[in-house]
C-alpha positions as CSV (number, residue, x, y, z in Angstrom):
1,M,-7.0,-24.7,24.8
2,A,-6.4,-23.7,21.2
3,V,-9.0,-21.0,21.5
4,R,-7.4,-19.6,24.7
5,L,-4.0,-19.7,23.0
6,A,-5.3,-17.8,20.0
7,S,-7.0,-15.2,22.2
8,A,-3.8,-14.7,24.1
9,L,-1.8,-14.2,21.0
10,I,-4.2,-11.7,19.7
11,A,-4.2,-9.9,23.0
12,T,-0.4,-9.7,22.8
13,I,-0.6,-8.2,19.3
14,L,-3.1,-5.6,20.4
15,L,-1.1,-4.7,23.5
16,A,2.0,-4.2,21.3
17,A,-0.1,-2.0,18.9
18,M,-1.4,0.2,21.7
19,S,2.1,0.8,23.1
20,T,3.5,2.0,19.8
21,G,2.6,5.0,17.8
22,S,3.9,6.9,14.8
23,P,4.3,10.7,14.7
24,A,1.9,12.6,12.6
25,C,2.8,13.2,9.0
26,E,3.9,16.7,8.2
27,S,4.3,16.9,4.4
28,D,6.6,19.5,3.0
29,S,5.0,19.1,-0.5
30,G,2.0,20.9,-1.9
31,T,-0.2,17.9,-1.0
32,Q,-2.1,18.1,2.3
33,F,-2.8,14.5,3.4
34,P,-5.0,12.7,3.9
35,L,-6.4,11.9,0.5
36,R,-10.1,11.4,0.1
37,V,-12.4,10.0,-2.5
38,E,-15.4,12.2,-3.5
39,S,-18.4,11.0,-5.4
40,G,-18.4,11.9,-9.1
41,K,-14.7,12.5,-9.3
42,H,-12.3,10.2,-11.1
43,Y,-9.4,11.3,-8.8
44,P,-8.8,11.6,-5.1
45,T,-8.4,15.0,-3.5
46,D,-6.2,16.2,-0.7
47,K,-7.3,17.9,2.5
48,G,-7.5,21.2,0.7
49,G,-9.7,19.8,-2.0
50,R,-7.0,19.8,-4.6
51,P,-6.8,16.9,-7.2
52,F,-4.0,14.4,-6.5
53,F,-1.9,13.3,-9.4
54,M,-0.1,10.0,-8.6
55,H,3.4,9.9,-10.0
56,G,4.9,6.8,-8.4
57,D,7.9,4.6,-8.3
58,T,8.0,0.9,-7.4
59,A,10.2,0.2,-4.4
60,W,8.8,-3.1,-3.1
61,S,11.9,-4.2,-1.0
62,L,12.8,-0.8,0.4
63,I,12.0,-1.6,4.0
64,A,13.3,-5.2,3.9
65,D,16.5,-4.9,1.9
66,L,18.1,-1.6,2.6
67,E,19.8,-0.1,5.7
68,E,18.2,3.2,6.7
69,E,20.8,5.5,5.2
70,E,20.5,3.7,1.8
71,A,16.7,4.0,2.0
72,Y,17.0,7.7,2.7
73,L,19.3,8.1,-0.3
74,Y,16.7,6.4,-2.5
75,L,13.8,8.5,-1.2
76,D,15.7,11.8,-1.5
77,D,16.6,10.9,-5.1
78,R,13.0,10.1,-6.1
79,K,11.7,13.3,-4.4
80,A,14.2,15.4,-6.4
81,R,12.9,13.8,-9.6
82,G,9.3,14.7,-9.0
83,F,8.0,11.3,-7.8
84,N,5.3,11.8,-5.1
85,T,4.3,8.1,-4.5
86,V,6.2,4.9,-3.6
87,L,5.0,1.3,-3.4
88,I,6.6,-0.6,-0.6
89,N,6.2,-4.1,1.0
90,L,6.0,-3.9,4.8
91,L,7.1,-7.6,4.8
92,E,9.3,-9.3,2.3
93,H,9.3,-13.1,1.7
94,R,11.8,-13.6,-1.1
95,F,13.0,-10.4,-2.8
96,S,15.5,-9.1,-0.3
97,R,18.9,-10.4,0.8
98,N,17.9,-11.6,4.3
99,A,14.3,-12.3,3.7
100,P,12.2,-12.4,5.7
101,A,14.6,-10.5,8.0
102,N,15.6,-6.9,7.2
103,A,19.2,-5.6,6.6
104,Y,19.9,-5.8,10.3
105,S,18.8,-9.4,10.6
106,E,15.6,-8.5,12.4
107,R,12.7,-10.7,11.5
108,P,9.1,-9.3,11.4
109,F,7.7,-11.9,13.8
110,A,9.2,-13.3,17.0
111,D,10.1,-16.9,17.5
112,N,9.4,-17.6,13.8
113,G,5.7,-17.4,14.5
114,D,4.3,-15.8,11.4
115,F,1.5,-13.2,12.1
116,V,1.6,-14.0,15.8
117,V,3.9,-11.7,17.8
118,P,5.4,-8.8,15.9
119,N,9.1,-8.1,16.4
120,E,9.4,-4.5,17.7
121,A,12.8,-4.0,16.3
122,Y,11.7,-4.9,12.7
123,F,8.7,-2.5,12.8
124,A,10.7,0.3,14.4
125,H,13.0,0.1,11.4
126,A,10.0,0.3,9.1
127,D,8.7,3.3,11.2
128,R,11.9,5.3,10.5
129,I,11.7,4.7,6.7
130,L,8.0,5.5,6.6
131,Q,8.7,8.7,8.6
132,R,11.3,9.8,6.1
133,A,8.9,9.2,3.3
134,C,6.3,11.2,5.2
135,E,8.6,14.1,5.7
136,L,9.4,14.2,2.0
137,G,5.7,14.4,1.2
138,F,5.3,10.9,-0.4
139,L,2.1,9.0,-0.6
140,V,3.1,5.5,0.5
141,L,1.3,2.6,-1.0
142,L,2.0,0.0,1.7
143,A,1.4,-3.7,1.2
144,P,0.8,-5.3,4.6
145,A,1.3,-8.9,3.5
146,Y,2.3,-9.5,-0.2
147,L,0.8,-12.8,-1.4
148,G,3.2,-13.8,-4.1
149,Y,2.7,-14.9,-7.7
150,G,0.5,-18.0,-7.8
151,G,0.4,-18.1,-4.0
152,G,3.9,-19.6,-4.0
153,G,7.2,-18.9,-2.3
154,D,7.5,-15.3,-3.6
155,G,5.1,-14.1,-0.9
156,W,3.2,-14.9,2.3
157,Y,0.0,-16.6,1.1
158,Q,0.9,-20.0,2.4
159,E,1.9,-18.6,5.8
160,M,-1.4,-16.6,5.8
161,A,-3.4,-19.8,5.1
162,A,-1.6,-21.5,8.0
163,A,-2.2,-18.5,10.4
164,G,-6.0,-18.3,9.6
165,A,-8.3,-15.3,9.4
166,E,-8.5,-14.6,13.2
167,R,-4.7,-14.1,13.5
168,L,-4.6,-12.1,10.3
169,E,-7.3,-9.8,11.4
170,A,-5.4,-9.2,14.6
171,Y,-2.3,-8.4,12.5
172,G,-4.4,-6.0,10.4
173,R,-5.4,-4.2,13.6
174,F,-1.8,-4.1,14.7
175,V,-0.5,-2.4,11.5
176,G,-3.6,-0.2,11.2
177,R,-3.2,1.1,14.7
178,R,0.5,1.4,14.5
179,Y,0.5,3.5,11.3
180,R,-2.8,5.3,11.5
181,H,-1.0,8.5,12.4
182,F,0.7,8.4,9.1
183,D,-2.1,10.0,7.0
184,N,-0.1,9.6,3.8
185,I,-0.5,5.8,3.6
186,M,-2.8,3.9,1.2
187,W,-2.9,0.2,1.9
188,V,-2.3,-2.3,-0.9
189,N,-3.8,-5.7,-0.1
190,G,-3.0,-8.9,-1.9
191,G,-0.1,-9.0,-4.3
192,D,0.3,-10.7,-7.7
193,Y,-2.3,-13.3,-7.0
194,N,-6.1,-13.7,-7.0
195,P,-6.4,-15.8,-3.9
196,P,-9.0,-18.6,-3.9
197,D,-9.6,-17.9,-0.2
198,K,-10.5,-14.2,-0.2
199,S,-11.1,-14.2,3.6
200,L,-7.4,-14.2,4.4
201,V,-6.8,-10.9,2.5
202,S,-10.0,-9.4,3.7
203,A,-9.2,-10.3,7.3
204,V,-6.0,-8.1,7.2
205,A,-7.9,-5.4,5.3
206,E,-10.8,-5.4,7.8
207,G,-8.4,-5.3,10.7
208,I,-6.8,-2.1,9.2
209,R,-10.3,-0.7,8.5
210,E,-11.3,-1.3,12.1
211,T,-8.4,0.7,13.6
212,D,-7.9,3.2,10.8
213,P,-11.3,3.6,9.1
214,E,-10.4,6.7,7.1
215,A,-7.4,5.1,5.4
216,L,-7.8,4.4,1.7
217,Q,-7.3,0.8,0.6
218,T,-6.7,-0.9,-2.8
219,A,-5.6,-4.3,-4.0
220,H,-2.8,-5.7,-6.2
221,N,-4.1,-8.7,-8.1
222,A,-2.8,-11.1,-10.6
223,P,-1.8,-9.6,-14.0
224,E,-4.7,-8.6,-16.2
225,T,-7.0,-8.2,-13.1
226,A,-8.1,-4.8,-11.9
227,A,-8.7,-4.4,-8.2
228,L,-12.4,-3.8,-8.7
229,D,-12.7,-6.9,-10.9
230,Y,-11.8,-9.3,-8.1
231,W,-12.8,-7.4,-4.9
232,R,-16.0,-5.6,-6.0
233,G,-18.4,-5.2,-3.0
234,E,-15.6,-5.4,-0.3
235,P,-16.3,-2.5,2.1
236,W,-12.5,-1.8,2.5
237,L,-11.9,-1.2,-1.2
238,S,-11.9,2.5,-2.0
239,I,-9.4,2.9,-4.9
240,N,-9.3,0.9,-8.1
241,N,-6.2,0.1,-10.2
242,V,-5.1,-1.5,-13.5
243,Y,-2.3,-4.2,-13.7
244,T,-1.6,-5.3,-17.3
245,Y,1.2,-6.3,-19.6
246,E,-1.2,-6.0,-22.5
247,P,-2.0,-2.6,-24.1
248,V,-2.7,-0.3,-21.2
249,H,-5.3,1.8,-22.9
250,A,-7.6,-1.2,-23.4
251,A,-7.6,-2.2,-19.7
252,A,-7.7,1.4,-18.5
253,L,-10.7,2.5,-20.6
254,V,-12.7,-0.4,-19.1
255,Q,-12.1,0.8,-15.6
256,H,-12.7,4.5,-16.6
257,A,-16.3,3.4,-17.4
258,G,-16.7,2.3,-13.7
259,D,-17.5,4.4,-10.7
260,M,-14.2,4.3,-8.7
261,P,-11.0,6.3,-9.2
262,Y,-8.2,4.2,-10.6
263,F,-4.5,4.3,-11.4
264,L,-2.0,2.2,-13.3
265,I,-0.3,0.1,-10.5
266,E,1.9,-2.0,-12.8
267,S,2.9,-2.7,-16.3
268,A,6.3,-3.5,-17.9
269,Y,9.3,-2.4,-15.8
270,E,12.4,-0.9,-17.2
271,N,15.0,-3.6,-17.9
272,E,12.3,-6.3,-17.9
273,H,9.9,-7.7,-20.6
274,G,12.1,-6.2,-23.3
275,A,10.5,-2.8,-22.6
276,D,12.3,0.2,-24.2
277,T,12.0,3.7,-22.9
278,R,9.3,4.5,-25.4
279,R,7.1,1.7,-24.2
280,L,7.5,2.9,-20.6
281,R,6.4,6.3,-21.7
282,A,3.5,5.0,-23.8
283,Q,2.0,2.9,-21.0
284,A,2.0,5.8,-18.6
285,Y,0.6,8.3,-21.1
286,Q,-2.0,5.8,-22.2
287,A,-3.2,5.3,-18.7
288,I,-3.5,9.0,-17.8
289,L,-5.2,10.0,-21.1
290,S,-7.6,7.1,-20.5
291,G,-8.8,8.6,-17.3
292,A,-6.4,7.3,-14.7
293,F,-5.4,9.7,-12.0
294,G,-1.8,8.6,-12.2
295,H,0.6,5.7,-12.6
296,L,3.5,3.8,-11.1
297,F,6.9,3.4,-12.8
298,G,9.0,0.3,-12.3
299,N,12.7,-0.3,-12.7
300,N,14.9,-3.4,-12.4
301,P,16.9,-3.5,-10.1
302,I,15.3,-0.7,-8.0
303,W,12.2,-2.6,-7.1
304,H,14.3,-5.3,-5.3
305,F,17.5,-3.3,-4.7
306,G,20.2,-5.7,-3.6
307,G,17.9,-8.7,-3.3
308,P,17.2,-11.4,-5.9
309,G,15.1,-10.3,-8.8
310,L,13.3,-12.1,-11.7
311,W,15.2,-10.7,-14.7
312,P,19.0,-10.5,-14.9
313,V,20.5,-7.0,-15.0
314,E,24.1,-5.9,-14.8
315,M,23.5,-2.6,-12.9
316,S,23.4,-1.5,-9.3
317,W,20.2,0.1,-8.0
318,Q,22.2,3.2,-7.3
319,K,23.2,3.5,-10.9
320,A,19.6,2.8,-12.0
321,L,18.3,5.9,-10.2
322,D,19.3,8.0,-13.2
323,S,18.0,5.6,-15.9
324,P,16.5,6.8,-19.2
325,G,13.1,5.7,-18.0
326,A,13.4,7.7,-14.8
327,R,14.4,10.8,-16.8
328,S,11.4,10.4,-19.0
329,M,9.1,10.1,-16.0
330,Q,10.5,13.3,-14.7
331,V,9.4,15.0,-17.9
332,L,6.0,13.4,-17.6
333,H,5.6,14.8,-14.1
334,E,6.6,18.3,-15.2
335,Y,4.2,18.1,-18.2
336,F,1.1,17.1,-16.3
337,S,1.9,19.5,-13.5
338,S,1.7,22.3,-16.2
339,I,-1.9,21.6,-17.2
340,K,-5.3,20.9,-15.6
341,W,-5.0,17.1,-16.2
342,W,-8.0,16.4,-13.9
343,E,-10.4,18.2,-16.4
344,L,-9.4,15.9,-19.3
345,E,-11.8,13.2,-20.5
346,P,-10.7,10.4,-22.8
347,D,-11.8,10.6,-26.4
348,T,-13.6,7.2,-26.2
349,G,-15.8,7.8,-29.3
350,N,-12.9,8.8,-31.6
351,D,-14.9,11.9,-32.7
352,F,-11.9,14.2,-32.0
353,L,-9.1,11.9,-33.1
354,I,-10.6,10.7,-36.4
355,G,-7.6,9.3,-38.1
356,G,-4.2,7.6,-37.2
357,Q,-5.4,5.9,-34.0
358,G,-2.9,3.0,-34.4
359,N,-3.3,-0.1,-32.3
360,Y,-2.0,-2.4,-29.6
361,H,0.9,-0.9,-27.6
362,A,1.3,1.8,-30.3
363,R,-2.3,3.2,-29.8
364,T,-2.5,7.0,-30.1
365,M,-4.5,8.4,-27.2
366,S,-6.4,11.7,-27.0
367,A,-8.3,13.5,-24.3
368,R,-9.9,16.9,-24.0
369,T,-11.7,19.0,-21.4
370,T,-15.5,19.0,-21.4
371,G,-15.6,22.6,-22.5
372,G,-13.1,22.0,-25.3
373,S,-10.5,24.5,-24.1
374,L,-7.7,22.0,-24.0
375,A,-6.8,18.7,-25.7
376,V,-3.8,16.5,-25.3
377,V,-2.8,13.8,-27.8
378,Y,0.0,11.2,-27.2
379,L,1.5,9.8,-30.5
380,P,3.6,6.7,-29.7
381,N,4.7,5.7,-33.2
382,G,5.8,8.8,-35.1
383,R,2.8,8.6,-37.5
384,G,0.6,11.5,-38.5
385,I,-3.0,11.9,-37.1
386,T,-6.1,13.7,-38.2
387,L,-8.1,15.8,-35.7
388,D,-11.5,17.4,-35.9
389,L,-10.6,20.7,-34.3
390,A,-14.3,21.7,-34.4
391,K,-14.7,19.6,-31.3
392,L,-12.8,22.2,-29.4
393,A,-14.2,25.5,-28.3
394,G,-12.5,27.5,-31.1
395,P,-12.9,29.4,-33.3
396,H,-9.2,29.1,-33.5
397,V,-6.8,26.5,-32.1
398,S,-3.1,26.8,-31.1
399,A,-1.0,23.7,-31.1
400,R,2.5,22.8,-29.9
401,W,4.6,19.7,-30.0
402,V,6.2,18.5,-26.7
403,D,9.1,16.1,-26.6
404,P,8.3,13.5,-24.0
405,S,12.0,12.5,-23.7
406,T,13.3,16.0,-22.9
407,G,10.3,18.3,-22.3
408,G,11.3,20.6,-25.1
409,S,8.5,22.1,-27.2
410,E,7.9,23.9,-30.4
411,A,4.8,25.4,-32.1
412,A,3.1,23.2,-34.7
413,P,3.8,24.7,-38.2
414,G,0.9,26.9,-39.2
415,S,-0.4,27.4,-35.6
416,P,-2.9,28.8,-34.8
417,F,-5.5,27.0,-37.0
418,S,-9.1,27.5,-37.8
419,A,-11.3,25.0,-36.0
420,D,-11.8,22.4,-38.8
421,V,-10.3,19.0,-39.7
422,R,-6.5,19.1,-39.7
423,Y,-3.7,16.6,-40.3
424,F,-0.7,16.8,-38.0
425,E,2.7,15.3,-38.8
426,P,5.0,14.9,-35.7
427,P,8.5,16.4,-35.9
428,K,11.4,14.2,-36.8
429,G,13.8,13.2,-34.0
430,N,15.7,10.4,-32.4
431,H,12.5,9.0,-30.9
432,A,9.1,8.2,-32.4
433,D,6.7,9.4,-29.7
434,W,5.4,13.0,-29.2
435,I,2.8,14.9,-27.3
436,L,0.5,17.3,-29.2
437,E,-1.1,20.0,-27.0
438,L,-3.9,22.1,-28.3
439,H,-5.7,25.2,-26.8
440,S,-8.8,26.9,-28.2
441,L,-8.4,30.6,-28.9
442,P,-11.4,32.9,-28.8
443,V,-9.9,35.2,-31.4
444,Q,-7.3,34.8,-34.1
445,S,-3.8,35.4,-32.8
446,Q,-1.8,38.2,-34.5
């Protein structure tokens, strides 16, 4: 009897999936979805073969907490600021005002039967928000069933354990089939937890893979655990990531030594963990100059919008849209859009940056192209550095300082330089961190 009941429930889910479809994604940005992973490249490429730089914002509760017009306001703002990726929970368990129901009091599953019969009204609301994100050209990192820290009440792990792998795989087939026409989705399995029973997460992921085999998938683990650390060997895992509150460069360089493209999925959020704007910048630049193909920025209260959060903040999410951190991230996007970031390789041997490396969160990071035509150094602490310019193509090198808080720039005093060992002192300003950009010159500039 139990087997027949489970089979009937699964059939109901599959029937609902087949009767529902999402329109194809027509991006109005330069990126042509879908993204693909190519052997030997530390970044994904789009349909036209162009490197994809992930510049993301964390909007976990967007579908669950906001009405549609509010969600559109958020997406339009982030598009205008240069963000091209958003991280969203398809289901919310705690961090929205009506959890697990959405702003219209529509629950994700009918009759309180978790992962049994999807509620069409709930998923139709999700469809419309995802369609707007698609129209704006966003990559959507979509979490199908967020587990929750420690497997507790923040997420769905307990309900997933009660549902079992068979129902979860059917749920994975449902969402995979429903959203397979959105070619701008990357699935994010797990969520803030390394589950002791991996089969529950893998069941959802395998259901998605069965119905949308071309979709990229990654995982969000417990802090200090990269996706590949915990899920290595899983056939659905195609993108790695770093999640750390410790110095980002240390975790990132470990993953750069691996064989799978990775990005910074989470570190300290704005208005949490005592993180000031400089730390927010430092963790993003450290990740990218350590070989990550991008990063996600987080802000409290934006990640939970009007729902309950984890850190108190006296600010509406609407006001937080124009935060100092968001403005700095806009500068970051504009800067990396101006250079061939995908050709940079981290200076892991410290043979280019030979003095002033710093340590911990204040670690200075450098990267240069294989041919030595371009180098980028991020100095988080206002202290001088020593570079061996002979490691660049030379014979002369031009250098400029870029302000990561405003995007303004100025030539380094004395530039261009002969290609030898040089000490660089950053400009004085109302912040300590700077970007130093260097280009090799075939002949001496006049």
